[in-house]
All heavy atoms as TSV, in Angstrom:
chain	resi	resn	atom	element	x	y	z
A	1	MET	N	N	13.361	-8.166	6.713
A	1	MET	CA	C	12.211	-7.470	6.172
A	1	MET	C	C	12.422	-5.977	6.358
A	1	MET	O	O	12.811	-5.525	7.418
A	1	MET	CB	C	10.948	-7.925	6.892
A	1	MET	CG	C	9.726	-7.136	6.499
A	1	MET	SD	S	8.211	-7.665	7.325
A	1	MET	CE	C	8.489	-7.120	8.977
A	2	ASN	N	N	12.144	-5.231	5.332
A	2	ASN	CA	C	12.133	-3.777	5.399
A	2	ASN	C	C	10.719	-3.314	5.147
A	2	ASN	O	O	10.121	-3.680	4.160
A	2	ASN	CB	C	13.017	-3.167	4.303
A	2	ASN	CG	C	14.459	-3.145	4.678
A	2	ASN	OD1	O	14.791	-3.088	5.841
A	2	ASN	ND2	N	15.311	-3.185	3.693
A	3	VAL	N	N	10.181	-2.514	6.034
A	3	VAL	CA	C	8.879	-1.930	5.783
A	3	VAL	C	C	9.113	-0.472	5.463
A	3	VAL	O	O	9.613	0.279	6.285
A	3	VAL	CB	C	7.944	-2.066	7.008
A	3	VAL	CG1	C	6.631	-1.367	6.740
A	3	VAL	CG2	C	7.723	-3.517	7.349
A	4	LEU	N	N	8.800	-0.107	4.253
A	4	LEU	CA	C	8.955	1.267	3.814
A	4	LEU	C	C	7.566	1.880	3.829
A	4	LEU	O	O	6.725	1.547	3.020
A	4	LEU	CB	C	9.554	1.292	2.409
A	4	LEU	CG	C	10.838	0.475	2.259
A	4	LEU	CD1	C	11.286	0.472	0.811
A	4	LEU	CD2	C	11.916	1.018	3.143
A	5	ASP	N	N	7.338	2.759	4.766
A	5	ASP	CA	C	5.988	3.241	5.006
A	5	ASP	C	C	5.897	4.723	4.694
A	5	ASP	O	O	6.222	5.551	5.525
A	5	ASP	CB	C	5.612	2.962	6.455
A	5	ASP	CG	C	4.145	3.202	6.726
A	5	ASP	OD1	O	3.430	3.612	5.799
A	5	ASP	OD2	O	3.732	2.980	7.860
A	6	LYS	N	N	5.467	5.055	3.482
A	6	LYS	CA	C	5.258	6.457	3.128
A	6	LYS	C	C	3.858	6.908	3.523
A	6	LYS	O	O	3.674	8.019	3.974
A	6	LYS	CB	C	5.431	6.659	1.623
A	6	LYS	CG	C	6.845	6.897	1.199
A	6	LYS	CD	C	6.843	7.281	-0.249
A	6	LYS	CE	C	8.063	8.066	-0.594
A	6	LYS	NZ	N	8.121	8.394	-2.010
A	7	THR	N	N	2.882	6.059	3.301
A	7	THR	CA	C	1.503	6.398	3.639
A	7	THR	C	C	0.858	5.174	4.267
A	7	THR	O	O	0.639	4.180	3.610
A	7	THR	CB	C	0.714	6.821	2.383
A	7	THR	OG1	O	0.829	5.796	1.409
A	7	THR	CG2	C	1.225	8.124	1.810
A	8	SER	N	N	0.567	5.257	5.527
A	8	SER	CA	C	0.073	4.083	6.250
A	8	SER	C	C	-1.392	3.776	5.942
A	8	SER	O	O	-1.888	2.743	6.345
A	8	SER	CB	C	0.262	4.274	7.748
A	8	SER	OG	O	-0.435	5.418	8.164
A	9	ASN	N	N	-2.094	4.650	5.233
A	9	ASN	CA	C	-3.502	4.410	4.935
A	9	ASN	C	C	-3.723	3.555	3.696
A	9	ASN	O	O	-4.845	3.176	3.405
A	9	ASN	CB	C	-4.241	5.739	4.763
A	9	ASN	CG	C	-4.265	6.526	6.052
A	9	ASN	OD1	O	-4.197	5.959	7.127
A	9	ASN	ND2	N	-4.347	7.829	5.941
A	10	THR	N	N	-2.683	3.265	2.949
A	10	THR	CA	C	-2.835	2.475	1.730
A	10	THR	C	C	-2.450	1.032	2.001
A	10	THR	O	O	-1.645	0.752	2.884
A	10	THR	CB	C	-1.959	3.031	0.596
A	10	THR	OG1	O	-0.602	3.028	1.030
A	10	THR	CG2	C	-2.370	4.438	0.222
A	11	PRO	N	N	-3.023	0.092	1.243
A	11	PRO	CA	C	-2.661	-1.321	1.435
A	11	PRO	C	C	-1.183	-1.546	1.137
A	11	PRO	O	O	-0.604	-0.870	0.294
A	11	PRO	CB	C	-3.526	-2.053	0.417
A	11	PRO	CG	C	-4.534	-1.081	-0.059
A	11	PRO	CD	C	-3.999	0.281	0.201
A	12	LYS	N	N	-0.600	-2.479	1.844
A	12	LYS	CA	C	0.814	-2.755	1.631
A	12	LYS	C	C	1.013	-3.629	0.393
A	12	LYS	O	O	0.134	-4.393	0.002
A	12	LYS	CB	C	1.444	-3.408	2.845
A	12	LYS	CG	C	1.033	-4.835	3.042
A	12	LYS	CD	C	1.739	-5.442	4.218
A	12	LYS	CE	C	1.269	-6.877	4.374
A	12	LYS	NZ	N	1.856	-7.530	5.499
A	13	LYS	N	N	2.185	-3.492	-0.191
A	13	LYS	CA	C	2.603	-4.334	-1.300
A	13	LYS	C	C	3.797	-5.142	-0.808
A	13	LYS	O	O	4.599	-4.658	-0.024
A	13	LYS	CB	C	3.006	-3.488	-2.504
A	13	LYS	CG	C	1.857	-2.665	-3.061
A	13	LYS	CD	C	2.357	-1.713	-4.122
A	13	LYS	CE	C	1.225	-0.876	-4.667
A	13	LYS	NZ	N	0.992	0.341	-3.953
A	14	THR	N	N	3.905	-6.382	-1.251
A	14	THR	CA	C	5.001	-7.244	-0.843
A	14	THR	C	C	5.863	-7.568	-2.050
A	14	THR	O	O	5.344	-7.940	-3.095
A	14	THR	CB	C	4.470	-8.549	-0.224
A	14	THR	OG1	O	3.632	-8.216	0.881
A	14	THR	CG2	C	5.609	-9.435	0.251
A	15	VAL	N	N	7.177	-7.397	-1.875
A	15	VAL	CA	C	8.135	-7.713	-2.929
A	15	VAL	C	C	9.096	-8.749	-2.373
A	15	VAL	O	O	9.670	-8.569	-1.299
A	15	VAL	CB	C	8.925	-6.459	-3.371
A	15	VAL	CG1	C	9.941	-6.804	-4.434
A	15	VAL	CG2	C	7.985	-5.372	-3.847
A	16	CYS	N	N	9.259	-9.847	-3.098
A	16	CYS	CA	C	10.182	-10.908	-2.708
A	16	CYS	C	C	11.266	-11.010	-3.771
A	16	CYS	O	O	10.970	-11.238	-4.939
A	16	CYS	CB	C	9.425	-12.225	-2.588
A	16	CYS	SG	S	10.511	-13.614	-2.243
A	17	PHE	N	N	12.514	-10.812	-3.363
A	17	PHE	CA	C	13.639	-10.931	-4.276
A	17	PHE	C	C	14.168	-12.357	-4.195
A	17	PHE	O	O	14.663	-12.793	-3.165
A	17	PHE	CB	C	14.737	-9.932	-3.912
A	17	PHE	CG	C	14.273	-8.510	-4.033
A	17	PHE	CD1	C	13.839	-7.818	-2.927
A	17	PHE	CD2	C	14.252	-7.884	-5.265
A	17	PHE	CE1	C	13.405	-6.511	-3.032
A	17	PHE	CE2	C	13.814	-6.580	-5.389
A	17	PHE	CZ	C	13.388	-5.890	-4.266
A	18	LEU	N	N	14.040	-13.081	-5.276
A	18	LEU	CA	C	14.425	-14.478	-5.355
A	18	LEU	C	C	15.670	-14.570	-6.217
A	18	LEU	O	O	15.703	-14.017	-7.313
A	18	LEU	CB	C	13.271	-15.263	-5.986
A	18	LEU	CG	C	13.325	-16.763	-5.965
A	18	LEU	CD1	C	13.268	-17.264	-4.532
A	18	LEU	CD2	C	12.162	-17.330	-6.755
A	19	GLY	N	N	16.711	-15.235	-5.728
A	19	GLY	CA	C	17.920	-15.323	-6.536
A	19	GLY	C	C	19.045	-16.075	-5.859
A	19	GLY	O	O	18.831	-16.814	-4.903
A	20	ASP	N	N	20.250	-15.830	-6.356
A	20	ASP	CA	C	21.450	-16.520	-5.891
A	20	ASP	C	C	22.254	-15.621	-4.943
A	20	ASP	O	O	21.687	-14.785	-4.253
A	20	ASP	CB	C	22.284	-16.982	-7.090
A	20	ASP	CG	C	22.676	-15.829	-8.007
A	20	ASP	OD1	O	22.508	-14.650	-7.614
A	20	ASP	OD2	O	23.148	-16.111	-9.112
A	21	SER	N	N	23.584	-15.787	-4.935
A	21	SER	CA	C	24.423	-15.038	-4.000
A	21	SER	C	C	24.370	-13.534	-4.235
A	21	SER	O	O	24.490	-12.755	-3.290
A	21	SER	CB	C	25.875	-15.514	-4.086
A	21	SER	OG	O	26.367	-15.345	-5.405
A	22	ILE	N	N	24.164	-13.112	-5.468
A	22	ILE	CA	C	24.070	-11.674	-5.744
A	22	ILE	C	C	22.857	-11.092	-5.021
A	22	ILE	O	O	22.930	-10.027	-4.409
A	22	ILE	CB	C	24.003	-11.416	-7.259
A	22	ILE	CG1	C	25.312	-11.860	-7.914
A	22	ILE	CG2	C	23.708	-9.955	-7.551
A	22	ILE	CD1	C	25.282	-11.881	-9.425
A	23	THR	N	N	21.761	-11.801	-5.065
A	23	THR	CA	C	20.560	-11.373	-4.350
A	23	THR	C	C	20.766	-11.509	-2.846
A	23	THR	O	O	20.422	-10.605	-2.076
A	23	THR	CB	C	19.350	-12.219	-4.786
A	23	THR	OG1	O	19.248	-12.191	-6.201
A	23	THR	CG2	C	18.068	-11.715	-4.162
A	24	HIS	N	N	21.337	-12.636	-2.441
A	24	HIS	CA	C	21.546	-12.934	-1.020
A	24	HIS	C	C	22.314	-11.815	-0.310
A	24	HIS	O	O	21.964	-11.429	0.805
A	24	HIS	CB	C	22.293	-14.258	-0.875
A	24	HIS	CG	C	22.659	-14.595	0.530
A	24	HIS	ND1	N	21.754	-15.136	1.414
A	24	HIS	CD2	C	23.823	-14.452	1.204
A	24	HIS	CE1	C	22.360	-15.322	2.582
A	24	HIS	NE2	N	23.608	-14.914	2.475
A	25	HIS	N	N	23.334	-11.282	-0.946
A	25	HIS	CA	C	24.157	-10.232	-0.322
A	25	HIS	C	C	23.404	-8.912	-0.214
A	25	HIS	O	O	23.748	-8.083	0.618
A	25	HIS	CB	C	25.469	-10.062	-1.056
A	25	HIS	CG	C	26.345	-11.274	-0.935
A	25	HIS	ND1	N	26.849	-11.717	0.261
A	25	HIS	CD2	C	26.778	-12.149	-1.862
A	25	HIS	CE1	C	27.564	-12.808	0.069
A	25	HIS	NE2	N	27.522	-13.094	-1.208
A	26	GLY	N	N	22.388	-8.703	-1.048
A	26	GLY	CA	C	21.468	-7.586	-0.875
A	26	GLY	C	C	22.015	-6.197	-1.111
A	26	GLY	O	O	21.479	-5.232	-0.577
A	27	PHE	N	N	23.060	-6.065	-1.907
A	27	PHE	CA	C	23.628	-4.743	-2.154
A	27	PHE	C	C	22.617	-3.797	-2.808
A	27	PHE	O	O	22.705	-2.587	-2.668
A	27	PHE	CB	C	24.876	-4.839	-3.032
A	27	PHE	CG	C	25.978	-5.635	-2.393
A	27	PHE	CD1	C	26.491	-6.746	-3.025
A	27	PHE	CD2	C	26.487	-5.273	-1.159
A	27	PHE	CE1	C	27.499	-7.486	-2.434
A	27	PHE	CE2	C	27.494	-6.004	-0.563
A	27	PHE	CZ	C	28.004	-7.113	-1.204
A	28	PHE	N	N	21.647	-4.342	-3.518
A	28	PHE	CA	C	20.674	-3.548	-4.253
A	28	PHE	C	C	19.625	-2.916	-3.352
A	28	PHE	O	O	18.980	-1.944	-3.713
A	28	PHE	CB	C	19.964	-4.424	-5.294
A	28	PHE	CG	C	19.256	-5.591	-4.670
A	28	PHE	CD1	C	17.959	-5.464	-4.235
A	28	PHE	CD2	C	19.919	-6.790	-4.470
A	28	PHE	CE1	C	17.312	-6.525	-3.619
A	28	PHE	CE2	C	19.278	-7.855	-3.869
A	28	PHE	CZ	C	17.976	-7.722	-3.440
A	29	ILE	N	N	19.449	-3.447	-2.160
A	29	ILE	CA	C	18.366	-2.985	-1.297
A	29	ILE	C	C	18.543	-1.519	-0.923
A	29	ILE	O	O	17.587	-0.752	-0.921
A	29	ILE	CB	C	18.222	-3.878	-0.049
A	29	ILE	CG1	C	17.678	-5.234	-0.481
A	29	ILE	CG2	C	17.319	-3.240	0.988
A	29	ILE	CD1	C	17.515	-6.224	0.635
A	30	HIS	N	N	19.767	-1.108	-0.650
A	30	HIS	CA	C	20.021	0.299	-0.320
A	30	HIS	C	C	19.604	1.201	-1.478
A	30	HIS	O	O	18.966	2.238	-1.267
A	30	HIS	CB	C	21.495	0.517	0.025
A	30	HIS	CG	C	21.820	1.946	0.273
A	30	HIS	ND1	N	21.429	2.614	1.410
A	30	HIS	CD2	C	22.479	2.858	-0.486
A	30	HIS	CE1	C	21.836	3.865	1.350
A	30	HIS	NE2	N	22.469	4.036	0.206
A	31	GLU	N	N	19.959	0.806	-2.694
A	31	GLU	CA	C	19.602	1.599	-3.868
A	31	GLU	C	C	18.084	1.677	-4.039
A	31	GLU	O	O	17.540	2.735	-4.352
A	31	GLU	CB	C	20.244	1.022	-5.132
A	31	GLU	CG	C	21.758	1.058	-5.108
A	31	GLU	CD	C	22.308	2.468	-5.016
A	31	GLU	OE1	O	21.745	3.391	-5.634
A	31	GLU	OE2	O	23.322	2.652	-4.306
A	32	LEU	N	N	17.408	0.560	-3.869
A	32	LEU	CA	C	15.945	0.554	-3.993
A	32	LEU	C	C	15.302	1.421	-2.921
A	32	LEU	O	O	14.337	2.138	-3.181
A	32	LEU	CB	C	15.409	-0.868	-3.899
A	32	LEU	CG	C	15.671	-1.742	-5.111
A	32	LEU	CD1	C	15.280	-3.184	-4.806
A	32	LEU	CD2	C	14.924	-1.236	-6.318
A	33	TYR	N	N	15.836	1.350	-1.720
A	33	TYR	CA	C	15.305	2.143	-0.614
A	33	TYR	C	C	15.430	3.635	-0.927
A	33	TYR	O	O	14.495	4.402	-0.752
A	33	TYR	CB	C	16.038	1.787	0.673
A	33	TYR	CG	C	15.532	2.528	1.885
A	33	TYR	CD1	C	14.295	2.215	2.437
A	33	TYR	CD2	C	16.290	3.515	2.478
A	33	TYR	CE1	C	13.820	2.889	3.548
A	33	TYR	CE2	C	15.819	4.201	3.594
A	33	TYR	CZ	C	14.591	3.879	4.115
A	33	TYR	OH	O	14.123	4.547	5.212
A	34	GLN	N	N	16.600	4.045	-1.424
A	34	GLN	CA	C	16.811	5.450	-1.770
A	34	GLN	C	C	15.879	5.883	-2.905
A	34	GLN	O	O	15.316	6.974	-2.870
A	34	GLN	CB	C	18.269	5.691	-2.159
A	34	GLN	CG	C	19.230	5.603	-0.993
A	34	GLN	CD	C	18.860	6.557	0.129
A	34	GLN	OE1	O	18.551	7.726	-0.090
A	34	GLN	NE2	N	18.862	6.051	1.351
A	35	HIS	N	N	15.723	5.030	-3.901
A	35	HIS	CA	C	14.816	5.352	-5.001
A	35	HIS	C	C	13.391	5.520	-4.483
A	35	HIS	O	O	12.685	6.443	-4.876
A	35	HIS	CB	C	14.869	4.255	-6.070
A	35	HIS	CG	C	13.886	4.452	-7.170
A	35	HIS	ND1	N	14.040	5.419	-8.135
A	35	HIS	CD2	C	12.712	3.840	-7.433
A	35	HIS	CE1	C	13.011	5.378	-8.956
A	35	HIS	NE2	N	12.195	4.425	-8.554
A	36	TYR	N	N	12.983	4.640	-3.601
A	36	TYR	CA	C	11.641	4.705	-3.027
A	36	TYR	C	C	11.444	6.006	-2.252
A	36	TYR	O	O	10.439	6.686	-2.404
A	36	TYR	CB	C	11.414	3.500	-2.122
A	36	TYR	CG	C	10.086	3.518	-1.404
A	36	TYR	CD1	C	8.927	3.142	-2.063
A	36	TYR	CD2	C	9.999	3.897	-0.078
A	36	TYR	CE1	C	7.700	3.153	-1.418
A	36	TYR	CE2	C	8.782	3.912	0.572
A	36	TYR	CZ	C	7.643	3.544	-0.092
A	36	TYR	OH	O	6.445	3.566	0.545
A	37	LEU	N	N	12.426	6.362	-1.432
A	37	LEU	CA	C	12.316	7.583	-0.632
A	37	LEU	C	C	12.279	8.829	-1.497
A	37	LEU	O	O	11.622	9.811	-1.168
A	37	LEU	CB	C	13.472	7.673	0.361
A	37	LEU	CG	C	13.451	6.663	1.498
A	37	LEU	CD1	C	14.693	6.842	2.356
A	37	LEU	CD2	C	12.197	6.793	2.336
A	38	ASN	N	N	12.999	8.806	-2.624
A	38	ASN	CA	C	13.077	9.968	-3.504
A	38	ASN	C	C	11.996	9.976	-4.575
A	38	ASN	O	O	11.929	10.903	-5.370
A	38	ASN	CB	C	14.453	10.027	-4.173
A	38	ASN	CG	C	15.552	10.228	-3.161
A	38	ASN	OD1	O	15.367	10.887	-2.151
A	38	ASN	ND2	N	16.699	9.647	-3.413
A	39	SER	N	N	11.171	8.963	-4.595
A	39	SER	CA	C	10.163	8.820	-5.638
A	39	SER	C	C	9.135	9.948	-5.574
A	39	SER	O	O	8.697	10.364	-4.503
A	39	SER	CB	C	9.438	7.480	-5.504
A	39	SER	OG	O	8.408	7.408	-6.453
A	40	THR	N	N	8.761	10.405	-6.739
A	40	THR	CA	C	7.697	11.406	-6.807
A	40	THR	C	C	6.335	10.740	-6.946
A	40	THR	O	O	5.313	11.403	-6.942
A	40	THR	CB	C	7.916	12.360	-7.998
A	40	THR	OG1	O	7.971	11.591	-9.196
A	40	THR	CG2	C	9.184	13.159	-7.825
A	41	ASN	N	N	6.330	9.413	-7.079
A	41	ASN	CA	C	5.083	8.670	-7.186
A	41	ASN	C	C	4.510	8.471	-5.788
A	41	ASN	O	O	4.944	7.608	-5.035
A	41	ASN	CB	C	5.319	7.318	-7.870
A	41	ASN	CG	C	4.042	6.553	-8.069
A	41	ASN	OD1	O	2.986	6.932	-7.583
A	41	ASN	ND2	N	4.130	5.456	-8.790
A	42	LYS	N	N	3.528	9.237	-5.448
A	42	LYS	CA	C	2.948	9.181	-4.099
A	42	LYS	C	C	1.990	8.002	-3.921
A	42	LYS	O	O	1.465	7.778	-2.852
A	42	LYS	CB	C	2.213	10.487	-3.781
A	42	LYS	CG	C	3.088	11.709	-3.899
A	42	LYS	CD	C	4.278	11.643	-2.979
A	42	LYS	CE	C	5.124	12.886	-3.116
A	42	LYS	NZ	N	6.456	12.755	-2.634
A	43	ASN	N	N	1.752	7.240	-4.982
A	43	ASN	CA	C	0.830	6.111	-4.899
A	43	ASN	C	C	1.523	4.798	-4.571
A	43	ASN	O	O	0.903	3.751	-4.648
A	43	ASN	CB	C	0.058	5.968	-6.222
A	43	ASN	CG	C	-0.817	7.158	-6.482
A	43	ASN	OD1	O	-1.422	7.691	-5.568
A	43	ASN	ND2	N	-0.881	7.594	-7.719
A	44	LEU	N	N	2.794	4.826	-4.224
A	44	LEU	CA	C	3.513	3.586	-3.933
A	44	LEU	C	C	3.008	2.927	-2.661
A	44	LEU	O	O	2.956	1.713	-2.566
A	44	LEU	CB	C	5.015	3.852	-3.822
A	44	LEU	CG	C	5.736	4.149	-5.128
A	44	LEU	CD1	C	7.175	4.539	-4.850
A	44	LEU	CD2	C	5.678	2.959	-6.058
A	45	GLY	N	N	2.666	3.704	-1.665
A	45	GLY	CA	C	2.144	3.141	-0.424
A	45	GLY	C	C	3.199	2.384	0.363
A	45	GLY	O	O	4.389	2.624	0.239
A	46	ARG	N	N	2.742	1.468	1.189
A	46	ARG	CA	C	3.633	0.652	2.028
A	46	ARG	C	C	4.198	-0.483	1.207
A	46	ARG	O	O	3.477	-1.176	0.508
A	46	ARG	CB	C	2.858	0.048	3.192
A	46	ARG	CG	C	2.707	0.952	4.362
A	46	ARG	CD	C	1.953	0.280	5.484
A	46	ARG	NE	N	2.745	-0.784	6.073
A	46	ARG	CZ	C	2.216	-1.850	6.662
A	46	ARG	NH1	N	0.924	-2.006	6.702
A	46	ARG	NH2	N	2.988	-2.756	7.191
A	47	ILE	N	N	5.480	-0.716	1.347
A	47	ILE	CA	C	6.130	-1.816	0.644
A	47	ILE	C	C	6.941	-2.626	1.651
A	47	ILE	O	O	7.734	-2.069	2.403
A	47	ILE	CB	C	7.068	-1.310	-0.467
A	47	ILE	CG1	C	6.270	-0.523	-1.511
A	47	ILE	CG2	C	7.793	-2.476	-1.120
A	47	ILE	CD1	C	7.128	0.073	-2.595
A	48	GLU	N	N	6.701	-3.934	1.688
A	48	GLU	CA	C	7.533	-4.847	2.469
A	48	GLU	C	C	8.441	-5.569	1.495
A	48	GLU	O	O	7.967	-6.121	0.503
A	48	GLU	CB	C	6.689	-5.860	3.228
A	48	GLU	CG	C	5.942	-5.275	4.379
A	48	GLU	CD	C	5.215	-6.335	5.192
A	48	GLU	OE1	O	5.157	-7.501	4.783
A	48	GLU	OE2	O	4.711	-5.978	6.250
A	49	MET	N	N	9.748	-5.554	1.794
A	49	MET	CA	C	10.721	-6.209	0.925
A	49	MET	C	C	11.349	-7.381	1.668
A	49	MET	O	O	11.787	-7.232	2.805
A	49	MET	CB	C	11.825	-5.236	0.521
A	49	MET	CG	C	11.371	-4.121	-0.340
A	49	MET	SD	S	12.780	-3.106	-0.812
A	49	MET	CE	C	11.961	-1.859	-1.765
A	50	TYR	N	N	11.369	-8.532	1.005
A	50	TYR	CA	C	11.984	-9.724	1.568
A	50	TYR	C	C	13.123	-10.160	0.662
A	50	TYR	O	O	12.929	-10.333	-0.538
A	50	TYR	CB	C	10.964	-10.866	1.679
A	50	TYR	CG	C	9.854	-10.576	2.650
A	50	TYR	CD1	C	8.691	-9.962	2.234
A	50	TYR	CD2	C	9.994	-10.915	3.983
A	50	TYR	CE1	C	7.666	-9.691	3.134
A	50	TYR	CE2	C	8.974	-10.653	4.887
A	50	TYR	CZ	C	7.822	-10.037	4.461
A	50	TYR	OH	O	6.821	-9.781	5.349
A	51	ASN	N	N	14.281	-10.352	1.235
A	51	ASN	CA	C	15.421	-10.863	0.490
A	51	ASN	C	C	15.419	-12.381	0.646
A	51	ASN	O	O	15.759	-12.913	1.694
A	51	ASN	CB	C	16.724	-10.265	1.012
A	51	ASN	CG	C	17.921	-10.703	0.207
A	51	ASN	OD1	O	17.846	-11.626	-0.600
A	51	ASN	ND2	N	19.031	-10.033	0.419
A	52	CYS	N	N	15.023	-13.085	-0.408
A	52	CYS	CA	C	14.926	-14.546	-0.375
A	52	CYS	C	C	16.034	-15.192	-1.192
A	52	CYS	O	O	15.896	-16.327	-1.648
A	52	CYS	CB	C	13.560	-14.982	-0.901
A	52	CYS	SG	S	12.206	-14.348	0.093
A	53	GLY	N	N	17.125	-14.466	-1.396
A	53	GLY	CA	C	18.251	-15.019	-2.131
A	53	GLY	C	C	19.025	-16.019	-1.289
A	53	GLY	O	O	19.180	-15.841	-0.081
A	54	ILE	N	N	19.513	-17.065	-1.938
A	54	ILE	CA	C	20.337	-18.080	-1.275
A	54	ILE	C	C	21.605	-18.255	-2.097
A	54	ILE	O	O	21.544	-18.574	-3.290
A	54	ILE	CB	C	19.591	-19.419	-1.152
A	54	ILE	CG1	C	18.378	-19.259	-0.232
A	54	ILE	CG2	C	20.524	-20.516	-0.650
A	54	ILE	CD1	C	17.557	-20.517	-0.069
A	55	SER	N	N	22.736	-18.040	-1.445
A	55	SER	CA	C	24.017	-18.194	-2.124
A	55	SER	C	C	24.167	-19.608	-2.676
A	55	SER	O	O	23.903	-20.588	-1.985
A	55	SER	CB	C	25.153	-17.888	-1.131
A	55	SER	OG	O	26.375	-17.890	-1.783
A	56	GLY	N	N	24.517	-19.712	-3.944
A	56	GLY	CA	C	24.692	-21.013	-4.581
A	56	GLY	C	C	23.417	-21.608	-5.143
A	56	GLY	O	O	23.423	-22.719	-5.668
A	57	ASP	N	N	22.318	-20.885	-5.032
A	57	ASP	CA	C	21.046	-21.415	-5.517
A	57	ASP	C	C	21.021	-21.448	-7.046
A	57	ASP	O	O	21.780	-20.763	-7.716
A	57	ASP	CB	C	19.892	-20.548	-5.016
A	57	ASP	CG	C	18.557	-21.271	-5.019
A	57	ASP	OD1	O	18.537	-22.495	-5.254
A	57	ASP	OD2	O	17.540	-20.605	-4.768
A	58	THR	N	N	20.158	-22.261	-7.579
A	58	THR	CA	C	19.969	-22.388	-9.021
A	58	THR	C	C	18.501	-22.102	-9.345
A	58	THR	O	O	17.667	-22.019	-8.440
A	58	THR	CB	C	20.305	-23.808	-9.506
A	58	THR	OG1	O	19.406	-24.724	-8.859
A	58	THR	CG2	C	21.746	-24.180	-9.188
A	59	THR	N	N	18.213	-21.992	-10.618
A	59	THR	CA	C	16.828	-21.754	-11.029
A	59	THR	C	C	15.927	-22.885	-10.553
A	59	THR	O	O	14.830	-22.642	-10.033
A	59	THR	CB	C	16.740	-21.623	-12.559
A	59	THR	OG1	O	17.595	-20.557	-12.970
A	59	THR	CG2	C	15.323	-21.343	-13.007
A	60	SER	N	N	16.384	-24.129	-10.697
A	60	SER	CA	C	15.548	-25.255	-10.259
A	60	SER	C	C	15.341	-25.223	-8.749
A	60	SER	O	O	14.261	-25.547	-8.253
A	60	SER	CB	C	16.143	-26.591	-10.708
A	60	SER	OG	O	17.414	-26.787	-10.139
A	61	GLY	N	N	16.358	-24.824	-8.005
A	61	GLY	CA	C	16.215	-24.713	-6.550
A	61	GLY	C	C	15.218	-23.632	-6.166
A	61	GLY	O	O	14.401	-23.813	-5.261
A	62	ALA	N	N	15.264	-22.518	-6.875
A	62	ALA	CA	C	14.321	-21.432	-6.606
A	62	ALA	C	C	12.897	-21.864	-6.925
A	62	ALA	O	O	11.960	-21.578	-6.175
A	62	ALA	CB	C	14.695	-20.193	-7.416
A	63	LEU	N	N	12.732	-22.564	-8.023
A	63	LEU	CA	C	11.394	-23.042	-8.397
A	63	LEU	C	C	10.844	-24.011	-7.364
A	63	LEU	O	O	9.654	-23.990	-7.039
A	63	LEU	CB	C	11.419	-23.690	-9.785
A	63	LEU	CG	C	11.640	-22.717	-10.944
A	63	LEU	CD1	C	11.823	-23.472	-12.242
A	63	LEU	CD2	C	10.493	-21.730	-11.051
A	64	LYS	N	N	11.709	-24.861	-6.820
A	64	LYS	CA	C	11.274	-25.801	-5.775
A	64	LYS	C	C	10.811	-25.047	-4.532
A	64	LYS	O	O	9.853	-25.444	-3.871
A	64	LYS	CB	C	12.383	-26.783	-5.429
A	64	LYS	CG	C	12.614	-27.829	-6.501
A	64	LYS	CD	C	13.759	-28.736	-6.141
A	64	LYS	CE	C	14.043	-29.683	-7.287
A	64	LYS	NZ	N	15.258	-30.457	-7.057
A	65	ARG	N	N	11.508	-23.964	-4.196
A	65	ARG	CA	C	11.101	-23.177	-3.036
A	65	ARG	C	C	9.757	-22.514	-3.272
A	65	ARG	O	O	8.964	-22.353	-2.350
A	65	ARG	CB	C	12.148	-22.111	-2.697
A	65	ARG	CG	C	13.398	-22.708	-2.100
A	65	ARG	CD	C	14.304	-21.651	-1.529
A	65	ARG	NE	N	14.990	-20.921	-2.587
A	65	ARG	CZ	C	15.265	-19.637	-2.562
A	65	ARG	NH1	N	14.892	-18.895	-1.542
A	65	ARG	NH2	N	15.908	-19.059	-3.545
A	66	LEU	N	N	9.488	-22.111	-4.498
A	66	LEU	CA	C	8.205	-21.472	-4.806
A	66	LEU	C	C	7.047	-22.452	-4.711
A	66	LEU	O	O	5.920	-22.057	-4.447
A	66	LEU	CB	C	8.233	-20.868	-6.215
A	66	LEU	CG	C	9.056	-19.598	-6.364
A	66	LEU	CD1	C	9.109	-19.179	-7.822
A	66	LEU	CD2	C	8.496	-18.478	-5.505
A	67	GLU	N	N	7.314	-23.726	-4.930
A	67	GLU	CA	C	6.264	-24.744	-4.892
A	67	GLU	C	C	5.757	-25.003	-3.483
A	67	GLU	O	O	4.691	-25.548	-3.302
A	67	GLU	CB	C	6.765	-26.038	-5.512
A	67	GLU	CG	C	7.011	-25.938	-6.996
A	67	GLU	CD	C	7.670	-27.179	-7.586
A	67	GLU	OE1	O	7.958	-28.121	-6.821
A	67	GLU	OE2	O	7.892	-27.172	-8.796
A	68	ARG	N	N	6.505	-24.627	-2.450
A	68	ARG	CA	C	6.096	-24.899	-1.073
A	68	ARG	C	C	4.915	-24.090	-0.661
A	68	ARG	O	O	4.565	-23.091	-0.974
A	68	ARG	CB	C	7.236	-24.606	-0.111
A	68	ARG	CG	C	8.315	-25.617	-0.209
A	68	ARG	CD	C	9.255	-25.430	0.918
A	68	ARG	NE	N	10.605	-25.302	0.386
A	68	ARG	CZ	C	11.624	-24.954	1.104
A	68	ARG	NH1	N	11.472	-24.647	2.360
A	68	ARG	NH2	N	12.823	-24.888	0.620
């Protein structure tokens, strides 16, 4: 979990990245973090990011996980 806290007075937003091995390895998280830090949009507030990627997963497997 990454908590990106620009303004602690705003409600947090939760982002869950669901996917396969590309998501699982999380190379994109650094890029998203940098974009968030450099953002001129001051209304983003707190964001919690969860990497829910599983290497070898399929669409049907991801859908089954969402049903829980």
